[in-house]
C-alpha positions as CSV (number, residue, x, y, z in Angstrom):
1,M,15.6,-24.2,9.2
2,R,12.8,-25.0,11.6
3,I,10.5,-22.1,12.2
4,A,7.8,-21.3,14.6
5,L,5.3,-18.5,13.9
6,A,3.4,-16.7,16.5
7,G,0.5,-14.6,15.4
8,A,-1.6,-16.4,12.9
9,G,-3.5,-13.4,11.5
10,A,-3.4,-11.5,8.3
11,F,0.3,-11.0,8.2
12,G,1.2,-14.3,9.9
13,E,-0.1,-16.2,6.9
14,K,1.7,-13.8,4.6
15,H,5.0,-15.0,6.2
16,L,3.8,-18.6,6.0
17,D,3.2,-18.3,2.2
18,G,6.6,-16.9,1.9
19,L,8.2,-19.4,3.9
20,Q,6.8,-22.1,1.8
21,K,8.8,-20.8,-1.1
22,I,12.2,-21.1,0.7
23,D,14.1,-24.3,0.1
24,G,15.1,-26.1,3.4
25,V,12.6,-24.5,5.5
26,E,10.1,-26.5,7.8
27,I,7.2,-24.6,9.6
28,V,7.2,-26.6,12.8
29,S,4.8,-24.7,15.1
30,V,1.9,-22.1,14.8
31,I,0.9,-20.1,17.9
32,S,-2.3,-18.1,17.9
33,R,-4.6,-16.5,20.6
34,R,-7.3,-18.8,19.7
35,A,-6.6,-22.5,19.8
36,E,-8.9,-23.4,17.0
37,Q,-7.2,-20.7,14.6
38,A,-3.7,-22.1,15.7
39,A,-4.7,-25.6,14.8
40,E,-6.4,-24.7,11.5
41,V,-3.4,-22.6,10.1
42,A,-1.0,-25.3,11.4
43,K,-2.8,-28.1,9.3
44,K,-2.9,-25.6,6.3
45,Y,0.8,-25.2,6.3
46,G,1.7,-28.6,7.4
47,A,3.1,-27.6,11.0
48,K,3.2,-30.4,13.5
49,H,2.4,-28.4,16.5
50,S,0.0,-25.6,17.4
51,S,-0.8,-23.8,20.7
52,T,-2.0,-20.6,22.2
53,E,1.2,-20.4,24.3
54,L,4.6,-19.1,22.8
55,E,6.4,-20.9,25.6
56,E,5.5,-24.3,24.2
57,A,7.2,-23.5,21.1
58,L,10.2,-22.0,22.7
59,S,10.6,-25.2,24.8
60,R,10.8,-27.5,21.6
61,D,14.3,-28.5,20.5
62,D,12.9,-28.8,16.8
63,V,12.6,-25.0,16.6
64,D,15.5,-22.9,15.5
65,A,13.9,-19.5,15.0
66,V,10.7,-17.7,15.6
67,I,8.8,-15.0,13.7
68,L,6.6,-12.8,15.6
69,C,3.4,-11.4,14.0
70,T,1.7,-10.8,17.4
71,P,0.3,-7.5,18.7
72,T,2.8,-4.7,18.9
73,Q,2.6,-4.3,22.6
74,M,3.8,-8.0,23.0
75,H,6.8,-7.6,20.6
76,S,9.6,-6.7,23.0
77,A,8.7,-9.1,25.8
78,Q,8.3,-12.0,23.3
79,A,11.5,-11.2,21.4
80,I,13.4,-11.3,24.6
81,A,11.8,-14.5,25.5
82,C,12.8,-16.0,22.2
83,M,16.4,-15.0,22.5
84,D,16.4,-16.2,26.2
85,A,15.4,-19.5,24.9
86,G,18.3,-19.6,22.3
87,K,16.0,-18.9,19.2
88,H,16.8,-16.5,16.5
89,V,13.8,-14.3,16.1
90,Q,12.3,-11.9,13.4
91,V,9.9,-9.4,14.8
92,E,7.2,-7.9,12.5
93,I,7.2,-4.1,12.3
94,P,7.2,-2.2,14.7
95,L,9.9,-3.6,17.2
96,A,8.0,-2.1,20.0
97,D,5.8,1.1,20.9
98,S,8.4,2.7,23.1
99,L,12.1,3.4,23.0
100,I,12.6,1.6,26.3
101,D,11.1,-1.6,25.0
102,C,13.2,-1.1,21.7
103,Q,16.4,-0.8,23.8
104,A,15.7,-3.8,25.8
105,V,15.5,-6.1,22.7
106,F,18.6,-4.4,21.4
107,D,20.5,-5.0,24.5
108,K,19.4,-8.8,24.5
109,Q,20.5,-9.2,21.0
110,Q,23.9,-7.7,21.9
111,E,24.1,-10.2,24.8
112,T,23.0,-13.3,23.1
113,G,24.5,-12.6,19.7
114,L,21.5,-14.3,18.2
115,T,19.9,-13.2,14.9
116,C,17.3,-10.5,15.6
117,M,15.7,-8.9,12.6
118,V,12.9,-6.5,12.4
119,G,10.3,-6.7,9.5
120,H,11.0,-3.2,7.8
121,T,9.5,-4.5,4.5
122,R,10.0,-1.4,2.6
123,R,13.8,-2.1,2.4
124,F,12.9,-5.4,0.6
125,N,10.3,-4.3,-1.8
126,P,11.7,-4.5,-5.3
127,S,10.3,-0.9,-6.1
128,H,12.4,0.5,-3.3
129,Q,15.3,-1.6,-3.9
130,Y,15.4,-0.3,-7.5
131,V,15.7,3.3,-6.1
132,H,18.2,2.3,-3.5
133,N,20.4,0.7,-6.3
134,R,20.4,3.8,-8.2
135,I,21.3,5.8,-5.1
136,T,24.2,3.6,-4.3
137,A,25.4,3.6,-7.8
138,G,25.6,7.4,-7.7
139,E,23.0,7.8,-10.4
140,F,20.3,9.5,-8.2
141,N,20.2,11.6,-5.0
142,I,16.7,12.4,-3.3
143,Q,15.8,15.8,-2.8
144,Q,12.5,15.1,-1.3
145,M,10.3,12.3,-0.4
146,D,6.4,12.8,-0.4
147,V,4.6,9.8,1.2
148,Q,0.8,9.2,1.8
149,T,-0.2,6.4,4.1
150,Y,-3.9,6.2,4.1
151,F,-6.4,3.6,5.4
152,F,-10.0,3.6,6.7
153,R,-10.0,2.1,10.0
154,R,-12.6,3.6,12.1
155,R,-13.1,0.2,13.8
156,N,-10.5,-2.0,15.3
157,I,-10.0,-4.5,12.6
158,N,-7.1,-6.0,10.8
159,A,-5.9,-6.0,7.1
160,K,-8.5,-8.8,6.6
161,G,-11.3,-6.8,8.0
162,E,-11.5,-9.1,11.0
163,P,-11.7,-7.8,14.6
164,R,-8.3,-7.1,16.3
165,S,-7.5,-7.8,20.0
166,W,-5.2,-4.9,20.1
167,T,-5.0,-1.2,18.7
168,D,-2.9,-0.3,15.8
169,H,-0.9,3.0,15.8
170,L,-0.1,5.4,13.0
171,L,3.2,6.7,14.6
172,W,4.8,3.5,16.1
173,H,3.7,1.2,13.2
174,H,2.8,3.0,9.9
175,A,5.2,5.8,10.2
176,A,8.0,3.4,11.2
177,H,7.9,2.1,7.6
178,T,8.6,5.5,6.2
179,V,11.0,7.0,8.9
180,D,13.2,4.0,8.4
181,L,12.9,4.0,4.6
182,F,13.7,7.6,4.4
183,A,16.8,7.2,6.4
184,Y,17.7,4.2,4.5
185,Q,17.6,6.0,1.2
186,A,18.7,9.6,2.1
187,G,20.8,9.2,5.2
188,P,20.5,9.7,9.0
189,I,17.6,11.9,10.1
190,V,18.7,15.0,11.8
191,K,15.4,16.9,12.2
192,A,11.8,15.7,12.8
193,N,8.5,17.5,13.4
194,A,5.1,16.1,13.9
195,L,1.5,17.1,14.3
196,E,-1.5,14.7,15.3
197,G,-5.2,15.3,14.8
198,P,-8.1,14.6,16.9
199,H,-8.0,11.3,18.9
200,H,-10.8,8.6,18.3
201,P,-13.3,8.6,21.2
202,E,-13.3,4.8,21.5
203,L,-9.7,3.8,20.1
204,G,-8.0,6.5,21.9
205,I,-5.4,7.2,19.1
206,A,-4.9,9.9,16.7
207,M,-6.5,9.2,13.4
208,D,-4.5,11.5,11.5
209,M,-1.1,12.7,11.5
210,S,1.7,14.9,9.6
211,I,5.2,14.3,9.8
212,Q,8.3,16.3,8.5
213,L,11.9,14.8,8.3
214,K,15.2,16.1,7.2
215,S,18.3,13.9,6.6
216,A,22.1,14.6,7.0
217,S,22.2,15.0,3.1
218,G,19.8,17.8,3.3
219,A,16.8,15.8,1.8
220,I,13.5,16.3,3.1
221,C,10.4,14.0,3.6
222,T,6.7,15.0,4.2
223,L,4.5,12.1,5.5
224,S,0.8,12.2,5.7
225,L,-1.0,9.4,7.5
226,S,-4.8,8.8,8.0
227,F,-7.0,6.1,9.4
228,N,-10.0,8.3,8.3
229,N,-9.3,8.1,4.5
230,D,-12.4,6.6,2.6
231,G,-10.6,6.1,-0.8
232,P,-7.6,4.6,-2.3
233,L,-6.0,2.8,0.5
234,G,-2.3,2.1,1.0
235,T,1.0,3.9,0.9
236,F,2.3,6.0,-2.0
237,F,5.8,7.1,-2.3
238,R,7.1,9.9,-4.6
239,Y,10.8,10.2,-4.8
240,I,11.9,13.6,-6.2
241,G,15.6,13.4,-7.1
242,D,18.3,15.4,-8.9
243,T,18.0,13.1,-12.0
244,A,14.6,11.6,-11.9
245,T,11.1,11.2,-10.1
246,Y,9.9,7.9,-9.1
247,I,6.5,6.9,-7.7
248,A,6.3,3.7,-5.9
249,R,3.2,1.7,-4.5
250,Y,4.1,-1.6,-3.0
251,D,5.8,-3.4,-5.8
252,D,4.9,-1.1,-8.6
253,L,7.2,1.7,-9.8
254,V,6.6,4.4,-12.4
255,T,8.4,7.5,-13.4
256,G,7.0,11.0,-12.6
257,K,5.5,10.7,-16.2
258,D,3.7,7.5,-15.3
259,E,6.0,5.4,-17.4
260,T,6.2,1.8,-16.0
261,I,9.6,0.7,-14.6
262,D,10.1,-3.2,-14.8
263,V,11.3,-4.2,-11.4
264,S,10.6,-8.0,-11.8
265,T,14.4,-8.7,-12.2
266,V,15.4,-6.7,-9.2
267,D,15.3,-9.6,-6.7
268,V,14.2,-13.4,-6.9
269,S,10.6,-12.5,-5.9
270,M,8.3,-9.6,-6.3
271,N,6.8,-10.4,-2.8
272,G,8.5,-8.1,0.0
273,I,7.4,-10.3,2.8
274,E,8.9,-13.3,1.1
275,L,12.3,-11.4,0.4
276,Q,12.3,-10.4,4.0
277,D,12.0,-14.0,5.3
278,R,14.6,-15.1,2.7
279,E,17.2,-12.6,4.3
280,F,16.2,-13.9,7.8
281,I,16.9,-17.4,6.8
282,A,20.0,-16.6,5.0
283,A,21.5,-14.6,7.8
284,I,20.9,-17.4,10.3
285,R,22.6,-19.9,7.9
286,D,25.4,-17.5,7.1
287,G,26.1,-16.6,10.7
288,R,25.9,-12.8,9.7
289,E,24.0,-9.8,10.5
290,P,20.7,-9.6,8.6
291,H,19.6,-6.6,6.7
292,S,17.2,-4.7,8.7
293,S,18.7,-6.1,12.0
294,V,17.5,-4.5,15.5
295,A,20.8,-2.6,15.3
296,Q,20.4,-1.3,11.8
297,V,16.7,0.0,12.3
298,F,17.2,1.1,16.0
299,D,17.6,4.8,15.0
300,C,14.1,4.7,13.5
301,Y,12.7,4.1,16.9
302,R,14.7,7.0,18.4
303,V,13.2,9.3,15.8
304,L,9.6,7.9,16.6
305,H,10.2,8.5,20.2
306,D,11.3,12.1,19.6
307,L,8.2,12.7,17.5
308,E,6.0,11.4,20.3
309,Q,7.3,13.7,22.9
310,Q,6.0,16.5,20.6
311,F,2.5,15.4,21.2
312,S,2.7,15.6,25.0
């Protein structure tokens, strides 16, 4: 499986690290906004080609699939370009920042039949897989999820602390993780409410947000998000259910009494990004729909769209 990666920033390298652990995968091309960064990352991961232009990778007959870790605003057009070129594509979360653009990608996937997967990593983290396995076994039912997504980003920087060429978004990016995960764990979302705090004077985005969700099963979710939080960073998930309470943070899982749960044997890796990439490669090889395909996660973006309308 011959892969091109576009967007050689913080998350791009996470994907490249994961791809190196998958048998039969060759990293062929690295695309970045800056030529020197593309060349440097290509050399590091043994890619034979680097460029600032995605079109160069798409024109190569030795590229089977593309992983997009580019700015959110470029995802839709680039995903469509990949499929128009006959390439399978994985789009880092979020798929886009508007429902219209999400619909366009979905329509193109339906037209071409190519693999189009979205990087909803929480579905792959072993901690959340453990909870999902208990739900599907009929051993646990969610009553409430309480989620905190907190960062300190009063400047436009990425996860490495480097300047960004684009502006991140609490709703279309960070809330997307939890909206999709809640529906995945508790069933389709039937009600959604949202409030946003003051907008940053320079970034032009809300720096704080509060979201309430209700699923068809009756379960509820409360999600608090902030770019203003100067304290413990990341996302904390509390699952309150009928038979247990679980607290998850990335790949760690404990009970409500802070008892550690070993999730090291849930999957072949503890790295959610690697597991995500393994699914992408396996789905292409098997000719099947991938877990977190654009079709499977599409309803998440409908909910985000509905929430956004409440801000206007």
